[in-house]
C-alpha angles and dihedrals in degrees: 000000000000133000088230087097093067111060135074117201112274093236089054092051091054091056101042128083131181116207129192111221125210128193101034114141104171145001091276088064091053091049091050094050092045091052091050093051095046091054088070111095113253094014127120112181140170122198124204120203091191095056095032089229145111126217112203133183114196146167107254090211093067106021143032140172094282092053092050094047091048090053091053092048092049087056088058102260140102124249137183135174114261116220135177100242117121090232093056093043087053091050090051091051090048091053091052093047091050091049091048093049091048090051091049091050092051091049093052093050092045092049093049092052095041098051095074089049091058087072085078088067095057094092090050091050091048091051093045089229122098089204092060118122116292111238116200100236088165126039110264093238088057091048088052091048092051098042099045097067089046092050100042104026109028088035096046091105089064093051092049091047092048092048093050091047095049091043088056091052099256142090127230140177091285089063090057094048094045093048094046100045094037091054090054093044096044092046091049093044092052091049090049095046093047092046094235096167094172090065125076123237126217105201091131092055096057094041094047092048093052091047093049092047090050089050090050091049091052094049090044091051091052092048093046089052086058092055091062094043092109092056092044089052090053090050091058098048098090118076119239094236140036129213100232127183110233125166093347092308132099111232134175115241133172115270092244090063096057112108133194110278095029115137112230137179126229113194127200112287094018129115120242107254100206138000113279151142121260112246099177141355132044134244145152109253125201107224096169092118088065104032105024089232116126095205112104118238121229113235128196138153111320096022122118124240128196134218114263097023116122127240104221098186142353126029129276131202109202141178116228114244101169133018139180116358091357096070122104090243092053089049092052091049090050093050093048092048091050092048093048091052095046126096127240121219090239088066094064095091092051090049092052092049093046091052093062099024101099097047090048092050091049089053092050091048092052091048090048091052093048095046093043092053092045096047098042099031089227122105091204092061092054091042096055093046090051089050090053091051092050093047100045094047109088129159091196095094090051091050093049099042098086106024096052092052090047091049092053094041096050091044092053089047092054091050089053098048096261110121111195114198098202145351093259090061090048091053096044092050089062091053099049116141099170133028125194114203131192118225111218112067092001108060091013128049092258092229104104120180130207107251101171136021112194114189116199139187094027096307120141126233090244093052092047094050093040094056093043094047092048091057094041099044095097096047125098093200111124092236091052092048090050091053091048090050091051090053096050091115094048120094109259119248130209123242131211134176088025118185124180119204107201114237093003114058144269140272139192144120114298123204112301094333114135115237133013117309123218136190127180147080119345090247090053091055092044091052088055094054100263113143111221129196113250090223144079090015092068093053091052090050092049087056089058096256129134118240122206120191128213124198140168125200092353094305123112115245094184149280130284114204122204135183129200120192119235111244110256089229098050097087092053091046092053090049090053091050092051090048087055088058095249120144108229119207124185115212120183140160089227124101122277096249094055092042092051091051091056093041092052090050094055100033104253118146101180106074126173111183130184089034120164123207090262090053090057090051090049091051091051091050092046091057091045091050089058090055097257120139101235132203133192130205121196146135108199139081090251089058095056097088092052091044089054093048097049124096087236125007132198124204124195105238094228091055133100119305093240091054091051092048092050094049129092094208125034119203108212093195115059096236128114088218086075088067090056089047091052091050093048091048090049092052092047090050093048089050091054091047092052091048091049093048089049091051093046097047093039092051093056096038090056101031102051096052091046091051092046090051091054094248095122129057119224089247094055089044090054092050091049092049092052092046094051096064094041092050093051093050093043091052090052090051089062086076087077086078091067114109130186117244097241 
């Protein structure tokens, strides 16, 4: 595993800001805030109702945090900058706990005051018709006394939310609730004050609606807390202190005071505090929180350890290599948080509907009131139907349908070693029709070894390896590193006029050698006028090995033969991808004979050998041009262009930093099965999103006409509205059952 998964580019960090948003009550609120932020020049922002956050990218020359916060507050909401420090995360949790406790208190008081009012509904229940005559079981003055605190005190959050929304120039769910319940309460209060005993009162309707909505909010808050459980679990993995060696003593210091280079101790049963390198000791370390693999990893001197992993036995003395936001764990948390706050393309329809939902519902309610009064001849009949329309209509379920599923899906992915950068990648992964895979480091283990060194034309083994290693010493390609490792006992040579040809080889002047030296594929040498012997290179290639040629001044020095083992899990991964109806194509810069040997071992029929980085990009674009959603899996620098061009790209976590940065999904464990896991998780998440959108749209499509026709009482409408949001979030939580096929 590589720390490449942790870091965003510095320039990107300077232009990105995460805001916590307070006061949102529905998707219409999120749409209003997003519109306000995007009006600022140089700002591109997305706001998530589910995560109560905003992710903004901005030009520092024209905007800053204060400008963004001011825009949110002008829209009628509260905003604050979210940071990664433990103190600020604790403050955020404290705010949420306080808000939850306040909501629970209001609900209890509202329920106690509303229960006696429900006695007014007994005649309706006995008649089996909610429109049956209201009988005053309780004196009207007592009904007024019970309903008024519920309406004005327990329901004050709705009035405040409606005021902030209207002041900001929009209308949200609170506006609907306030209008509906206030109409019932004001009408009933006027009738009571004027002593109009021939007219019914509806105190119980308004009070019951507010109580039910509060109950729905409480259940929704609990369920939404569950959607971010994966992220919260990651946040608690690091210990609060580290056992650091200072002045010959081991002392406990806060995690924030650990610096790079500090020596620290990790005892059996403890979590690793920061990323480091083992200096002494040995232990089995549980890294399942990073890789998803339950098998413990043996650690000894020279091995790397990562913050949040657990030492199962033994004791390790380590040197800190990364602290704070630079650790792998912090990077994972950052990626998960960004993904959970991002927006999937499938959400666009819900966003458009939410943006116009409240004004449309207000129009329907006014029409319902007018028609009900005209048809029945009684204003009260039209009024109560209009109240039911206002109460049952709620954009919350629409706003929660997609984000909650994405939150759970990306969280489960992170727990399984699949780091999804954004919601678009999560959606595209589920729609893949073709997948291009690299060979070295993807299908194979990426740790080739030199098996044969064949010196020709009077060259010695040492000279051959020395020239090859000199040209390969600056490359991170696995083949180059294997050649350098094989020449570790050969005296190093200097290089000048060095030129690297991506995907082919390198050339330059080495030491005191006469003429230009070259190292690379046999086709690379042939293209540069070097005549190569037909044998024994062909026999090595038929055996599935990779052959690298070395030449000086146009004459062959010899051949270096390397072998890379196929990953034991690759064949099963390819079978899973095929079962998911995905066309798998292997593209490699290696020769056809070697490529075919690997392809036959893993079950791939479509092989494209001798491929350069540009060829991989062309292949991606060819699939895309035919309308196929195309993915790319790679781990090297030469894979980065194709990774960037693909609809969704997967990078092996142990690969090059540039490949990881270019990818949409990073696989922490170096196993192609993780690609199949990511695709299965994506499809499961998309299924939940579609179900949620169906529930949300269906609820409103059925509920509003029924309420307008007078077939639903305001109380039943309130219960249905509360249940809609809770059902959507609960359905999303079922994604927690998903497990990777390790």
